[in-house]
C-alpha positions as CSV (number, residue, x, y, z in Angstrom):
1,M,0.1,-7.8,-54.6
2,K,-0.4,-9.9,-57.8
3,P,-1.9,-7.7,-60.6
4,Q,-5.5,-8.6,-61.4
5,T,-6.0,-10.5,-64.7
6,P,-8.2,-8.7,-67.3
7,R,-11.6,-10.3,-67.7
8,L,-11.4,-9.6,-71.4
9,E,-8.3,-9.0,-73.4
10,I,-8.0,-8.6,-77.2
11,R,-4.6,-8.3,-78.8
12,N,-3.9,-7.0,-82.3
13,L,-7.2,-7.9,-83.8
14,R,-7.5,-7.4,-87.6
15,R,-10.3,-8.0,-90.0
16,S,-10.5,-7.1,-93.7
17,F,-13.3,-7.3,-96.2
18,E,-12.5,-7.2,-100.0
19,G,-9.0,-5.9,-99.2
20,R,-10.2,-3.1,-96.9
21,A,-9.1,-3.1,-93.3
22,V,-12.3,-2.7,-91.2
23,V,-10.6,-3.5,-87.9
24,D,-6.9,-2.7,-87.9
25,D,-4.6,-3.8,-85.0
26,V,-7.1,-3.3,-82.2
27,S,-6.1,-4.1,-78.6
28,L,-8.1,-3.7,-75.4
29,Q,-8.2,-4.8,-71.8
30,I,-11.3,-4.8,-69.6
31,M,-11.3,-5.7,-65.9
32,P,-14.1,-7.3,-64.0
33,G,-16.8,-4.8,-63.2
34,Q,-15.4,-2.3,-65.7
35,V,-17.4,-0.6,-68.4
36,T,-15.4,0.3,-71.5
37,C,-17.1,2.1,-74.4
38,L,-15.9,1.6,-77.9
39,L,-16.9,5.0,-79.3
40,G,-16.7,6.2,-82.9
41,P,-18.7,7.1,-86.1
42,S,-20.7,4.6,-88.1
43,G,-18.5,2.3,-90.2
44,C,-15.4,2.6,-88.1
45,G,-15.2,-1.1,-87.1
46,K,-16.9,-1.1,-83.7
47,S,-19.6,-3.7,-84.4
48,T,-17.1,-5.9,-86.3
49,T,-14.9,-5.9,-83.2
50,L,-17.8,-7.0,-81.1
51,R,-18.8,-9.8,-83.4
52,M,-15.2,-11.2,-83.4
53,I,-15.2,-11.2,-79.6
54,A,-18.6,-12.9,-79.5
55,G,-17.4,-15.5,-82.0
56,V,-19.8,-14.9,-84.8
57,E,-17.1,-13.3,-86.9
58,M,-13.6,-14.7,-87.4
59,Q,-10.6,-12.4,-87.2
60,D,-7.8,-12.5,-89.8
61,S,-5.2,-12.2,-87.1
62,G,-4.9,-11.4,-83.4
63,T,-6.1,-13.2,-80.2
64,I,-8.9,-13.0,-77.7
65,H,-8.5,-14.0,-74.1
66,V,-11.0,-14.4,-71.2
67,D,-9.6,-14.4,-67.6
68,G,-6.1,-14.9,-69.1
69,K,-7.1,-18.0,-71.2
70,L,-7.0,-18.0,-75.0
71,I,-10.4,-18.5,-76.5
72,C,-9.7,-17.6,-80.1
73,D,-6.8,-17.1,-82.5
74,T,-6.7,-18.0,-86.2
75,V,-6.4,-21.8,-85.4
76,F,-8.0,-22.4,-82.0
77,R,-11.6,-21.3,-81.5
78,V,-14.0,-21.7,-78.6
79,P,-17.6,-21.8,-79.9
80,P,-19.7,-18.7,-79.2
81,E,-22.0,-20.6,-76.9
82,R,-19.1,-21.7,-74.6
83,R,-17.5,-18.3,-74.2
84,E,-19.7,-17.1,-71.3
85,I,-20.3,-13.8,-73.1
86,G,-23.7,-12.1,-73.0
87,L,-25.0,-10.1,-75.9
88,M,-27.4,-7.1,-76.1
89,F,-28.2,-5.3,-79.4
90,Q,-30.4,-2.5,-80.6
91,D,-32.9,-5.0,-81.7
92,F,-33.9,-6.8,-78.5
93,A,-34.7,-10.0,-80.5
94,L,-37.2,-11.3,-78.0
95,F,-39.1,-14.4,-79.0
96,P,-42.7,-13.4,-79.6
97,H,-44.1,-16.9,-79.0
98,L,-42.4,-17.2,-75.6
99,S,-43.6,-15.6,-72.4
100,V,-41.4,-13.1,-70.5
101,A,-40.3,-16.0,-68.3
102,G,-39.6,-18.2,-71.3
103,N,-37.5,-15.5,-72.9
104,V,-35.4,-14.9,-69.8
105,A,-34.9,-18.6,-69.2
106,Y,-33.9,-19.3,-72.8
107,G,-30.4,-20.7,-72.8
108,L,-30.4,-21.7,-69.1
109,R,-29.1,-25.2,-68.4
110,G,-30.3,-25.8,-64.8
111,T,-33.3,-27.7,-63.5
112,R,-36.7,-26.2,-64.0
113,A,-36.8,-25.1,-60.4
114,E,-33.4,-23.5,-60.6
115,N,-34.2,-21.7,-63.9
116,R,-37.5,-20.4,-62.5
117,A,-35.7,-19.1,-59.4
118,R,-33.2,-17.3,-61.6
119,V,-35.9,-15.8,-63.8
120,E,-37.8,-14.5,-60.8
121,E,-34.7,-13.0,-59.3
122,L,-33.8,-11.1,-62.4
123,L,-37.3,-9.9,-63.2
124,E,-37.5,-8.6,-59.7
125,R,-34.3,-6.7,-60.1
126,V,-35.5,-5.1,-63.3
127,D,-38.9,-4.4,-61.8
128,L,-40.8,-6.6,-64.2
129,A,-41.9,-9.5,-61.9
130,R,-45.6,-8.6,-62.5
131,F,-45.1,-9.4,-66.3
132,I,-43.5,-12.8,-65.7
133,D,-46.3,-14.7,-67.6
134,G,-46.9,-11.9,-70.1
135,Y,-45.6,-11.7,-73.7
136,P,-43.3,-9.3,-75.4
137,H,-46.0,-7.6,-77.5
138,Q,-47.7,-6.6,-74.3
139,L,-44.7,-4.6,-73.1
140,S,-43.4,-1.1,-73.9
141,G,-40.0,-0.6,-75.6
142,G,-38.4,0.2,-72.3
143,E,-39.9,-2.9,-70.7
144,Q,-38.7,-5.1,-73.6
145,Q,-35.2,-3.7,-73.2
146,R,-35.2,-4.7,-69.6
147,V,-36.4,-8.2,-70.5
148,A,-33.5,-8.4,-73.0
149,L,-31.1,-7.3,-70.2
150,A,-32.5,-10.0,-67.8
151,R,-32.2,-12.6,-70.5
152,A,-28.6,-11.6,-71.3
153,L,-27.7,-11.7,-67.5
154,A,-29.5,-15.0,-66.8
155,P,-26.6,-17.4,-67.6
156,R,-24.2,-15.2,-65.4
157,P,-21.9,-14.2,-68.3
158,R,-18.4,-13.0,-67.3
159,I,-18.5,-10.4,-70.2
160,M,-21.4,-8.4,-71.7
161,L,-21.2,-7.0,-75.2
162,M,-23.6,-4.3,-75.9
163,D,-24.1,-2.9,-79.5
164,E,-26.1,0.4,-79.4
165,P,-28.6,-1.2,-77.0
166,F,-30.5,2.0,-76.1
167,S,-30.7,3.8,-79.4
168,G,-34.2,2.4,-80.1
169,L,-35.6,4.1,-76.9
170,D,-37.0,7.5,-76.7
171,N,-35.1,10.2,-74.8
172,R,-37.6,10.2,-71.9
173,L,-36.8,6.6,-71.0
174,R,-33.2,6.3,-72.2
175,D,-31.3,7.9,-69.3
176,G,-33.2,6.0,-66.6
177,I,-32.8,2.6,-68.3
178,R,-29.1,3.2,-69.0
179,D,-28.5,4.0,-65.3
180,E,-30.5,1.0,-64.2
181,T,-28.7,-1.3,-66.6
182,L,-25.3,0.0,-65.5
183,S,-26.1,-0.6,-61.9
184,I,-27.1,-4.2,-62.4
185,L,-24.0,-5.0,-64.5
186,K,-21.8,-3.4,-61.8
187,E,-23.5,-5.5,-59.1
188,E,-22.8,-8.7,-61.2
189,D,-19.1,-7.7,-61.5
190,T,-19.5,-8.1,-65.3
191,A,-16.9,-6.7,-67.7
192,V,-18.8,-4.6,-70.2
193,L,-17.9,-3.6,-73.7
194,L,-20.4,-1.0,-75.0
195,V,-20.5,0.1,-78.6
196,T,-22.0,3.5,-79.4
197,H,-21.6,6.5,-81.7
198,E,-23.1,8.9,-79.1
199,P,-20.5,10.7,-77.0
200,D,-23.0,11.6,-74.3
201,E,-23.8,7.9,-73.8
202,A,-20.1,7.1,-73.5
203,M,-19.4,9.9,-71.0
204,R,-22.4,8.8,-68.9
205,M,-21.7,5.1,-68.8
206,A,-18.1,4.3,-69.3
207,D,-15.2,3.9,-66.9
208,E,-12.9,4.1,-69.9
209,I,-13.5,5.3,-73.5
210,A,-11.7,3.8,-76.5
211,L,-12.1,6.3,-79.4
212,M,-12.2,4.4,-82.7
213,R,-11.6,5.8,-86.2
214,D,-11.0,4.0,-89.5
215,G,-10.6,0.7,-87.9
216,K,-8.1,1.8,-85.2
217,I,-8.3,2.9,-81.6
218,V,-6.8,6.3,-81.8
219,Q,-7.2,7.4,-78.1
220,Q,-8.1,5.6,-74.9
221,G,-8.6,6.6,-71.3
222,A,-11.0,7.8,-68.6
223,P,-13.8,10.0,-70.1
224,Y,-12.4,13.1,-68.4
225,N,-9.0,12.6,-69.9
226,V,-10.3,11.8,-73.4
227,Y,-12.5,14.9,-73.3
228,T,-10.0,17.4,-71.8
229,R,-6.8,16.0,-73.5
230,P,-8.0,15.2,-77.1
231,L,-5.5,13.7,-79.5
232,D,-6.4,15.9,-82.4
233,R,-9.0,18.3,-83.9
234,A,-11.2,15.4,-85.0
235,A,-11.3,14.1,-81.4
236,V,-12.4,17.5,-80.1
237,S,-15.1,17.8,-82.7
238,F,-16.5,14.3,-82.0
239,F,-17.5,15.2,-78.5
240,S,-18.9,18.7,-79.2
241,D,-19.1,21.6,-81.6
242,A,-15.7,23.1,-82.0
243,N,-14.4,26.5,-83.2
244,V,-11.2,26.6,-85.2
245,L,-8.7,29.4,-85.8
246,R,-5.9,28.9,-88.4
247,A,-2.6,30.5,-87.5
248,E,1.1,30.3,-88.2
249,V,3.8,29.6,-85.6
250,S,6.7,32.0,-85.0
251,G,9.0,31.7,-82.0
252,A,6.8,28.9,-80.5
253,L,3.8,31.2,-80.6
254,A,0.7,31.1,-82.8
255,H,-0.4,34.6,-83.7
256,T,-4.2,35.3,-84.0
257,P,-6.6,38.3,-83.7
258,F,-7.3,36.9,-80.1
259,G,-3.7,37.2,-79.1
260,R,-0.8,34.8,-79.1
261,F,-1.1,31.1,-78.1
262,L,1.7,28.9,-77.0
263,A,2.9,26.2,-79.5
264,P,5.9,24.6,-77.8
265,G,8.0,22.4,-80.0
266,V,6.2,23.5,-83.2
267,P,8.7,24.7,-85.9
268,D,8.5,28.2,-87.2
269,G,6.3,28.6,-90.3
270,T,4.1,25.6,-89.3
271,A,0.3,26.1,-89.8
272,V,-1.7,25.2,-86.7
273,D,-5.4,24.9,-85.8
274,I,-6.4,26.5,-82.5
275,V,-9.5,24.6,-81.4
276,F,-11.8,25.6,-78.6
277,R,-15.4,24.6,-77.6
278,P,-18.3,27.1,-77.7
279,Q,-18.7,27.1,-73.9
280,H,-15.2,28.6,-73.6
281,V,-16.0,31.8,-75.5
282,R,-16.6,34.8,-73.3
283,I,-19.1,37.4,-74.6
284,D,-19.3,41.1,-73.7
285,F,-21.5,43.9,-75.0
286,D,-19.9,46.7,-76.9
287,R,-19.7,49.5,-74.4
288,A,-19.2,52.9,-76.1
289,G,-17.4,51.1,-78.9
290,K,-14.4,50.3,-76.8
291,G,-15.2,46.7,-75.9
292,P,-14.0,44.9,-72.7
293,L,-10.7,45.3,-71.1
294,P,-8.3,42.5,-72.1
295,T,-7.2,40.0,-69.4
296,A,-4.1,37.8,-69.2
297,A,-6.3,34.7,-69.1
298,D,-8.6,35.6,-72.0
299,G,-6.2,37.5,-74.4
300,T,-7.3,40.2,-76.9
301,P,-11.0,41.0,-77.4
302,V,-12.3,40.7,-81.0
303,R,-15.3,42.6,-82.3
304,A,-18.1,40.3,-83.7
305,I,-21.6,40.6,-85.0
306,V,-24.5,38.2,-84.0
307,E,-25.7,36.2,-87.0
308,R,-28.0,33.8,-85.2
309,A,-29.2,32.9,-81.7
310,R,-31.1,29.8,-80.7
311,F,-32.5,28.6,-77.3
312,M,-31.5,24.9,-76.8
313,G,-33.2,24.1,-73.5
314,N,-30.5,24.3,-70.9
315,E,-28.4,26.8,-72.8
316,S,-28.4,29.2,-75.7
317,L,-26.2,28.9,-78.8
318,V,-25.1,32.1,-80.5
319,E,-23.3,32.3,-83.8
320,F,-21.0,35.3,-84.6
321,R,-19.0,36.6,-87.5
322,T,-15.9,38.4,-86.6
323,D,-15.0,41.8,-88.0
324,H,-11.4,41.0,-88.5
325,D,-11.6,38.3,-91.1
326,G,-15.2,37.1,-91.2
327,T,-14.6,33.9,-89.2
328,V,-17.8,32.3,-87.9
329,L,-17.6,31.3,-84.2
330,K,-20.1,29.7,-81.9
331,A,-20.7,30.4,-78.2
332,T,-22.9,28.8,-75.7
333,V,-24.4,30.6,-72.7
334,P,-26.3,29.0,-69.8
335,N,-30.1,29.6,-69.7
336,V,-31.8,32.1,-72.1
337,F,-29.6,34.6,-74.0
338,M,-31.1,35.7,-77.3
339,P,-29.3,38.8,-78.7
340,G,-30.8,40.3,-81.9
341,I,-29.2,39.7,-85.3
342,G,-26.7,42.4,-86.0
343,T,-25.9,43.1,-82.3
344,V,-22.2,44.0,-81.8
345,M,-20.4,42.2,-79.1
346,W,-16.8,41.5,-78.1
347,L,-15.4,37.9,-77.8
348,T,-12.5,36.5,-75.9
349,I,-11.3,32.9,-75.5
350,R,-10.4,30.9,-72.4
351,R,-6.8,30.4,-73.3
352,D,-6.4,27.5,-70.9
353,K,-9.2,25.7,-72.7
354,C,-7.7,25.9,-76.2
355,F,-6.0,23.1,-78.1
356,V,-3.2,23.7,-80.6
357,F,-2.7,21.1,-83.3
358,A,-0.3,21.2,-86.2
359,V,-2.1,21.1,-89.6
360,D,-1.4,17.9,-91.6
361,S,0.4,18.9,-94.8
């Protein structure tokens, strides 16, 4: 079977401003119907990458391809309006003087009857048909976002670029509208590149995550793989709170108060960070001062004192200071768990959930 051609492919894109590389050798492939999330902190080059694909920013080097055809290099350039690429941004940018129907129809090139039929079809799909003759100022933020989605979909773009499109919505609306948007885009078989700095949004929407840092894609893969097999300590911390133990390797083992951790291939004397998430800390009450029995899976228990406990809604976050060296560790517990400050407990760590990274010298 002949391999499917990527709907969007960018190869080795670079863009610098005043001598600083903002996008540095970025390559991506997105298949029809696939949602890829470009995830990273503010200022890492995500939006600049999107603008180059859209054609509103020119790359210094690299190429952009749609369905296998070159649309832009440093010499040849298809104009933005001919790229069949839809755009959605945080600012919905609806025209206040146009009706909802006028906004959705903006940019359509068919007959009046064809355009009206397309507008009605899309407004029906986003459950806004009753507002077809209304105006943007009469709509809520969530409704305006759905009009912006309908407008972006109206010309049947092969690719949709989305730059933080849901960040202006309150939390009550955001999840439902994200799911609704994703469903429509999948039905249209549109290739989607979504830019966000929110890991939860990337995990919820993406088929593939490209983690971006300092202008480069540092890790790419399915959300599960990026989360459970992080490249480095920074990748762990970007998705969630992280606890860190510093240790030194001897005989391919890192020695800590919680026991020994495997560090295969790491030379003796190398400093390593042992990184683990708060949900992988096991908590036990001090029973007669003896603590819990150690297990092969969880290693050596460490005595710790509660410094703070907060209820977060679906879980509780407890901060501890260990007796051994004063290290502060965080643990999360489902539901309500609010031990008093100063309570003595014993902590162990899920060894199979720990990551060992060599410390950069």
